[in-house]
C-alpha positions in Angstrom: -35.9 -16.2 -63.7 -34.4 -13.3 -61.8 -30.7 -13.0 -61.1 -31.0 -14.0 -57.5 -32.6 -17.3 -58.4 -30.0 -17.8 -61.0 -27.3 -17.3 -58.4 -28.9 -19.9 -56.1 -28.6 -22.4 -59.0 -25.0 -21.3 -59.7 -24.2 -21.6 -55.9 -25.8 -25.1 -55.7 -23.9 -26.4 -58.8 -20.6 -24.9 -57.6 -21.1 -26.4 -54.1 -21.6 -29.8 -55.6 -18.5 -29.4 -57.7 -16.5 -28.2 -54.7 -17.7 -31.3 -52.8 -16.3 -33.5 -55.5 -13.0 -31.6 -55.6 -12.8 -31.7 -51.8 -13.3 -35.5 -51.7 -10.5 -35.9 -54.3 -8.1 -33.7 -52.3 -8.8 -35.8 -49.2 -8.5 -39.1 -51.0 -5.1 -38.0 -52.5 -3.8 -37.4 -49.0 -4.9 -40.9 -48.0 -3.4 -42.4 -51.2 0.0 -40.7 -50.7 0.2 -41.5 -47.0 -0.6 -45.1 -47.9 2.2 -45.1 -50.4 4.9 -43.2 -48.4 3.9 -43.3 -44.7 5.4 -39.9 -44.6 4.1 -36.6 -43.2 6.5 -34.7 -45.5 4.9 -36.2 -48.6 1.5 -35.0 -47.5 2.9 -31.5 -46.7 4.2 -31.1 -50.3 0.7 -31.5 -51.6 -0.5 -28.4 -49.9 2.7 -26.6 -50.5 2.4 -27.2 -54.3 -1.1 -25.8 -54.2 -0.5 -22.7 -52.0 2.7 -21.4 -53.6 1.3 -20.7 -57.1 -2.0 -19.4 -55.6 -0.1 -16.8 -53.5 2.3 -15.8 -56.2 -0.3 -15.4 -59.0 -3.0 -13.9 -56.8 -1.5 -10.4 -56.9 -1.8 -10.2 -60.7 -4.9 -12.3 -61.0 -7.3 -9.6 -59.8 -6.3 -7.2 -62.6 -6.6 -10.0 -65.1 -10.1 -10.9 -63.9 -11.2 -7.2 -64.2 -10.1 -7.2 -67.9 -11.7 -10.4 -69.2 -14.9 -12.3 -69.1 -15.5 -13.8 -65.6 -17.6 -16.6 -67.1 -14.9 -17.6 -69.5 -12.3 -17.5 -66.8 -14.4 -19.8 -64.6 -15.1 -22.2 -67.4 -11.5 -22.5 -68.4 -10.2 -22.8 -64.8 -12.8 -25.5 -63.9 -12.0 -27.3 -67.2 -8.3 -27.4 -66.5 -8.8 -28.6 -62.9 -11.1 -31.4 -64.3 -8.5 -32.3 -66.9 -6.0 -32.8 -64.0 -8.4 -35.1 -62.3 -8.9 -37.1 -65.5 -5.2 -37.5 -65.9 -4.8 -38.7 -62.3 -7.7 -41.2 -63.0 -6.1 -42.5 -66.2 -2.8 -43.0 -64.4 -4.4 -44.7 -61.5 -6.4 -47.1 -63.7 -3.2 -48.0 -65.5 -1.3 -48.3 -62.2 1.2 -45.7 -63.3 0.2 -43.0 -60.8 3.3 -41.6 -59.1 3.5 -39.2 -56.1 5.2 -36.5 -58.3 2.2 -36.6 -60.7 -0.1 -35.5 -57.8 2.4 -32.7 -56.8 2.4 -31.4 -60.4 -1.4 -31.5 -60.6 -1.7 -29.5 -57.4 0.6 -26.8 -58.9 -1.7 -26.4 -61.8 -4.8 -26.4 -59.6 -3.3 -23.8 -57.3 -2.5 -21.6 -60.4 -6.1 -22.0 -61.6 -7.6 -21.2 -58.1 -5.7 -17.9 -58.2 -8.0 -16.8 -61.1 -11.1 -18.8 -60.1 -11.3 -17.3 -56.6 -11.5 -13.6 -57.5 -13.7 -14.4 -60.5 -16.2 -16.1 -58.3 -16.2 -13.2 -55.9 -16.9 -10.8 -58.8 -19.9 -13.0 -59.9 -21.6 -12.3 -56.6 -21.4 -8.5 -57.1 -22.5 -8.8 -60.8 -25.7 -10.9 -60.4 -26.8 -10.7 -56.8 -29.0 -7.7 -55.7 -27.5 -5.6 -52.9 -30.3 -6.5 -50.5 -29.4 -10.2 -50.9 -25.7 -10.0 -50.4 -25.9 -10.9 -46.7 -28.0 -14.0 -47.6 -25.5 -15.0 -50.2 -22.7 -14.7 -47.6 -24.5 -17.0 -45.3 -25.2 -19.5 -48.1 -21.5 -19.6 -49.0 -20.4 -20.0 -45.4 -23.0 -22.8 -44.9 -21.9 -24.7 -48.0 -18.2 -24.3 -47.3 -18.5 -25.7 -43.7 -21.0 -28.4 -44.8 -18.4 -29.6 -47.4 -15.8 -29.5 -44.7 -18.0 -31.8 -42.6 -19.1 -34.3 -45.1 -16.3 -34.5 -47.7 -13.8 -36.3 -45.4 -16.4 -38.8 -44.2 -17.6 -39.5 -47.7 -14.1 -39.6 -49.1 -12.8 -42.0 -46.4 -15.8 -44.3 -46.8 -15.6 -44.5 -50.6 -11.8 -44.8 -50.5 -12.1 -47.7 -48.1 -14.4 -49.6 -50.4 -13.9 -48.3 -53.9 -10.4 -46.8 -53.9 -9.2 -43.6 -55.5 -10.7 -44.2 -59.0 -14.3 -44.1 -57.8 -13.7 -40.8 -56.0 -12.2 -39.3 -59.1 -15.2 -40.4 -61.2 -17.5 -38.6 -58.6 -15.4 -35.5 -58.9 -15.6 -35.5 -62.7 -19.3 -36.0 -62.7 -19.8 -33.1 -60.3 -17.6 -31.0 -62.7 -19.8 -31.8 -65.7 -22.9 -30.8 -63.8 -21.5 -27.5 -62.6 -19.9 -26.7 -66.0 -23.2 -27.3 -67.8 -25.2 -25.1 -65.4 -22.7 -22.2 -65.8 -22.4 -22.6 -69.6 -26.1 -22.9 -70.3 -28.0 -21.1 -67.6 -25.9 -18.4 -66.0 -25.4 -15.0 -67.6 -22.7 -12.8 -65.9 -22.9 -9.1 -66.8 -19.5 -7.7 -67.7 -18.1 -4.3 -66.8 -14.4 -4.4 -67.9 -12.0 -2.0 -66.3 -11.1 1.1 -68.4 -7.4 0.9 -67.3 -6.4 -1.9 -69.7 -3.0 -0.3 -70.3 -2.3 0.0 -66.6 0.5 -2.3 -65.3 -0.9 -5.3 -63.4 1.6 -4.6 -60.6 0.5 -1.0 -60.1 -2.5 -2.1 -58.0 -0.2 -4.2 -55.8 2.1 -1.2 -55.2 -0.7 1.0 -54.3 -2.2 -1.5 -51.9 1.1 -2.1 -50.2 1.7 1.7 -49.9 -1.6 2.1 -48.1 -0.9 -0.7 -45.6 2.6 0.6 -44.9 1.2 3.9 -43.8 -1.3 2.2 -41.5 0.9 0.8 -38.8 -1.9 -0.9 -36.9 -3.1 -2.7 -40.0 0.4 -3.6 -40.9 1.2 -5.1 -37.5 -2.2 -7.0 -37.5 -1.4 -8.5 -40.9 2.1 -9.6 -39.8 0.8 -11.1 -36.5 -1.9 -13.0 -38.4 0.8 -14.3 -40.8 2.7 -15.6 -37.8 -0.5 -17.2 -36.4 -1.1 -18.8 -39.9 2.5 -20.2 -39.8 2.0 -21.9 -36.5 -1.4 -23.3 -37.4 -0.1 -24.7 -40.8 2.9 -26.4 -39.1 0.3 -28.9 -37.8 -3.3 -28.8 -39.0 -2.7 -28.4 -42.7 -0.4 -31.4 -43.1 0.4 -33.1 -39.8 -3.1 -33.7 -38.5 -4.0 -36.5 -41.0 -0.7 -38.4 -40.7 -0.7 -38.1 -36.9 -4.2 -39.5 -36.5 -3.6 -42.2 -39.1 -0.4 -43.2 -37.3 -2.0 -43.1 -33.8 -5.2 -44.9 -34.9 -3.6 -47.8 -36.7 -4.4 -46.3 -40.1 -8.1 -45.9 -39.4 -9.4 -43.7 -42.3 -12.9 -43.4 -40.7 -11.6 -41.9 -37.5 -9.7 -39.3 -39.6 -12.9 -38.6 -41.4 -14.8 -38.1 -38.2 -12.2 -35.7 -36.8 -12.2 -33.6 -40.0 -16.0 -33.6 -39.8 -15.9 -32.4 -36.2 -13.7 -29.5 -37.3 -16.2 -28.6 -39.9 -19.0 -28.7 -37.3 -17.0 -26.4 -35.1 -16.7 -23.9 -37.9 -20.5 -24.1 -38.5 -21.2 -23.5 -34.8 -18.8 -20.6 -34.7 -20.4 -19.1 -37.9 -23.9 -19.3 -36.5 -22.8 -17.7 -33.2 -21.0 -14.8 -35.0 -24.0 -14.2 -37.3 -26.3 -13.8 -34.3 -23.9 -11.9 -32.2 -24.5 -8.2 -31.5 -21.9 -5.6 -32.5 -18.9 -4.9 -30.3 -16.1 -2.3 -30.1 -13.7 -5.0 -29.0 -12.9 -6.6 -32.4 -9.1 -6.9 -31.7 -9.8 -8.6 -28.4 -12.2 -11.0 -30.2 -9.5 -11.8 -32.9 -6.6 -12.5 -30.6 -8.5 -14.1 -27.7 -10.2 -16.4 -30.1 -6.8 -17.4 -31.6 -5.4 -17.9 -28.2 -8.4 -20.2 -27.3 -8.0 -22.2 -30.5 -4.3 -22.8 -29.9 -4.6 -23.6 -26.1 -7.6 -25.9 -26.2 -7.4 -27.1 -29.8 -3.7 -27.9 -30.3 -3.0 -28.8 -26.7 -5.9 -31.3 -26.5 -5.0 -32.7 -30.0 -1.6 -33.4 -28.7 -2.5 -35.3 -25.5 -5.6 -37.1 -26.8 -5.4 -40.8 -27.7 -8.8 -41.6 -29.3 -11.2 -40.4 -32.0 -13.7 -38.9 -29.6 -11.1 -36.7 -27.9 -9.5 -35.7 -31.2 -12.9 -34.7 -32.4 -13.5 -32.5 -29.3 -10.1 -30.9 -29.9 -11.0 -30.3 -33.6 -14.2 -28.5 -32.5 -12.2 -26.4 -30.0 -9.7 -25.5 -32.7 -12.2 -24.6 -35.4 -15.1 -22.9 -33.5 -13.1 -19.7 -32.9 -12.0 -19.3 -36.5 -15.2 -17.4 -37.7 -14.6 -15.0 -34.8 -11.1 -14.3 -36.0 -12.2 -13.8 -39.6 -15.2 -11.6 -38.7 -13.2 -9.4 -36.5 -10.4 -8.9 -39.0 -12.8 -8.2 -41.9 -14.8 -5.7 -39.8 -11.6 -3.8 -39.1 -10.3 -4.0 -42.7 -13.6 -2.9 -44.3 -14.0 0.0 -41.9 -10.4 1.2 -42.0 -9.8 1.0 -45.8 -11.6 3.4 -48.3 -13.9 1.5 -50.6 -12.0 2.5 -53.7 -8.8 1.0 -52.2 -10.2 -2.2 -50.8 -9.5 -4.5 -53.7 -5.9 -3.6 -54.0 -5.3 -3.6 -50.2 -7.0 -7.0 -49.8 -4.9 -8.5 -52.5 -1.7 -7.3 -50.8 -3.1 -8.5 -47.4 -3.8 -11.9 -48.8 -0.2 -12.2 -50.2 1.4 -11.1 -46.9 -0.9 -12.9 -44.5 -0.9 -16.2 -46.4 2.7 -16.3 -47.6 3.7 -18.1 -44.3 1.3 -20.9 -45.0 3.4 -22.9 -47.6 6.5 -22.3 -45.4 4.7 -23.7 -42.4 3.3 -26.6 -44.5 6.7 -27.6 -45.8 8.6 -27.2 -42.5 5.8 -29.1 -40.7 6.4 -32.2 -42.8 10.1 -31.9 -42.5 10.1 -31.5 -38.7 7.7 -34.4 -38.4 9.7 -36.9 -40.5 13.3 -35.9 -39.7 13.3 -34.3 -36.3 10.3 -35.0 -33.9 9.4 -38.6 -34.9 13.1 -39.8 -34.7 13.7 -37.7 -31.6 10.8 -39.4 -29.8 12.3 -42.8 -30.6 15.7 -41.8 -29.3 14.9 -42.8 -25.7 16.6 -39.9 -24.1 15.3 -38.2 -20.9 13.3 -35.4 -22.6 11.7 -37.8 -25.1 10.7 -40.1 -22.2 9.3 -37.1 -20.3 7.3 -36.0 -23.3 5.9 -39.5 -23.7 4.2 -39.1 -20.3 2.3 -36.2 -21.8 1.5 -37.3 -25.4 1.9 -41.1 -25.1 4.0 -43.7 -26.8 4.1 -45.1 -30.3 4.3 -44.0 -33.9 2.9 -40.5 -34.3 3.9 -39.2 -30.9 6.5 -36.9 -32.5 3.8 -35.2 -34.4 1.7 -34.9 -31.2 4.7 -33.1 -29.6 4.5 -30.6 -32.5 0.9 -29.9 -31.7 2.0 -29.3 -28.1 4.6 -26.8 -29.3 2.3 -24.9 -31.6 -0.3 -24.8 -28.9 2.0 -23.0 -26.5 3.7 -20.8 -29.2 0.4 -19.8 -30.9 -1.2 -19.0 -27.5 1.7 -16.8 -26.5 1.9 -15.0 -29.9 -1.8 -14.3 -29.7 -1.6 -12.7 -26.3 1.5 -10.7 -27.0 0.0 -9.4 -30.3 -3.1 -8.2 -28.3 -0.8 -6.2 -26.1 0.6 -4.2 -29.1 -0.8 -0.7 -28.7 -0.9 0.1 -32.4 -3.0 -3.1 -32.9 -5.4 -2.3 -30.0 -6.1 1.1 -31.4 -7.7 -0.5 -34.4 -10.8 -1.4 -32.4 -13.9 0.1 -33.8 -17.6 0.2 -32.8 -19.5 -1.6 -35.5 -22.5 -3.9 -35.5 -22.6 -7.3 -37.2 
């Protein structure tokens, strides 16, 4: 069996494991909201996952270069599975507490910081160069397919079997993926010669490069701001808002999340067939503006599952365009020998606003916007004519605000001369 066929088996097993993990993540959101009826409690889940991931990611790349990728993947997957088993045991004994889930997400976020770069290295180690584009398409397909199906499957199983059944599915998918990796997949190793080099040296060099490239620096900062606005709502407020406005209907929430995955699949297909352009910056910021204007705004004013699903597609379809445009610019502006270090720093800067947005989003929903919309003052009554009445309309107002803010930030960012000068002529 050649390496490419082995990678297909590895990809399939990991995709099944990721489906199980994604179902668990969605089910835990449902369980916590069922217990607390609080958007803030949902926000903390993602916050606990993102913070260790962002902090550890800078040093994880150097660590992965020094040690066996296969061992790192096996250990990371095993610890994540152990966390799921602990949650299952606590759930069966009716001792599961919300703080247990927060702690588990901290551990999983820490493990993801090592698992993500290790998985990326596996591709380069065992996939032939002429098959890299195929593998990229496979990964994009599986990722969006999981986004489509995991919420629907999780909501369905949660409604009939509860959290325990989903955790058993997750653990079964882990055993399958672990066995495939342990017994069938060989990953060639090429350890870095710079074992004595400080793990922070790469981060310093990457930041030094970005600091000298003003266009890249401004683009990364504006994308960090866009991430902040998007995470104020979608990452943590979307599920509580739809549950609150649909009378706790888990199936509607699953359909909306599935629609967002479908939007991502459609966008990915379009971008893979699209011819090259020398207007990558325009593609990035106009796509972001479209997502905020038609995704967030429609999500705010909609009152039923069908319209929320349309809003989800409008929000997610432009995302592949944003990612493709930014990657094209980054890969063509950064020397190949610097790309690993620069991308590590880029990830830390660009994603550091995500946990801040997640935490503030939950706080704003529970303690500011939801109480404000119940206050009965003139502005609250005026906003009710736009987003409607009832529980969850405060969160709908938040979507209204992020839609306007994100749209304006996207347009103003595009007008920045240093950013526009990054445009390059490159084919997809």
